[in-house]
C-alpha positions in Angstrom: 44.4 -162.2 2.5 43.3 -159.0 0.8 44.3 -155.8 2.2 41.5 -153.4 2.4 43.5 -150.7 2.1 46.7 -151.0 -0.2 48.3 -147.6 0.3 47.6 -147.1 3.4 49.8 -150.2 4.0 52.4 -149.3 1.6 52.6 -146.1 3.8 52.6 -147.9 6.9 55.7 -150.0 5.4 57.7 -147.1 4.8 56.8 -145.3 8.2 57.7 -148.7 9.8 61.1 -149.2 8.4 62.5 -145.9 8.5 62.0 -146.0 12.2 63.9 -149.1 11.7 66.4 -147.3 9.9 66.0 -149.8 7.1 67.8 -148.6 3.9 64.9 -150.0 1.7 61.4 -151.8 2.6 59.2 -154.0 -0.3 55.8 -153.7 -1.3 53.2 -155.6 -3.3 53.1 -153.9 -6.7 50.2 -151.8 -8.1 49.5 -149.0 -10.5 48.5 -146.9 -7.8 51.4 -147.7 -5.0 53.9 -146.6 -8.5 52.1 -143.4 -9.1 52.2 -142.7 -5.2 55.9 -143.2 -5.2 56.6 -141.6 -7.9 55.4 -138.4 -6.5 57.3 -139.3 -3.2 60.8 -139.6 -5.5 60.0 -136.2 -7.2 59.4 -134.2 -4.1 62.7 -135.9 -2.3 61.1 -138.1 0.3 62.3 -141.4 -0.9 65.5 -141.8 -2.9 63.6 -143.9 -5.4 61.7 -147.4 -6.0 62.3 -150.6 -8.3 60.3 -153.4 -9.3 61.4 -156.8 -7.8 59.5 -160.2 -7.3 58.1 -160.4 -3.9 57.8 -164.2 -3.4 55.6 -165.3 -6.7 54.0 -161.7 -7.1 55.3 -158.4 -8.2 56.5 -156.1 -6.0 58.1 -153.0 -5.1 61.6 -152.0 -3.5 61.2 -148.7 -2.0 64.6 -146.7 -1.5 63.6 -144.8 2.0 66.0 -141.3 2.3 67.4 -139.8 5.5 69.1 -136.4 6.4 71.6 -136.5 8.5 70.7 -139.7 10.6 67.0 -138.9 10.5 63.9 -139.8 7.9 63.1 -137.7 5.2 59.7 -138.5 6.0 58.9 -136.8 9.3 55.2 -137.5 9.3 52.3 -139.7 7.1 48.8 -139.8 7.3 46.0 -140.4 4.5 43.1 -138.0 4.2 41.1 -140.0 2.8 40.3 -143.0 4.3 38.7 -146.2 2.0 35.3 -146.7 2.2 
């Protein structure tokens, strides 16, 4: 199944993972997603990310970050919608 909004999908995975207090989440890999994760890491919103296999396809393991048990990202939303 093709994703119509791959960046929105990754942001939703991050948001859902933090609400569930997970240490990390997986997302399919792409150059765009990796560049966005570079910015999130540089700005201190995630601990980091690494490339890992997601089944038969490349994936990204995103290490989530918390401060005193609270998610580092309080709110995330797309400013520009696809299409």
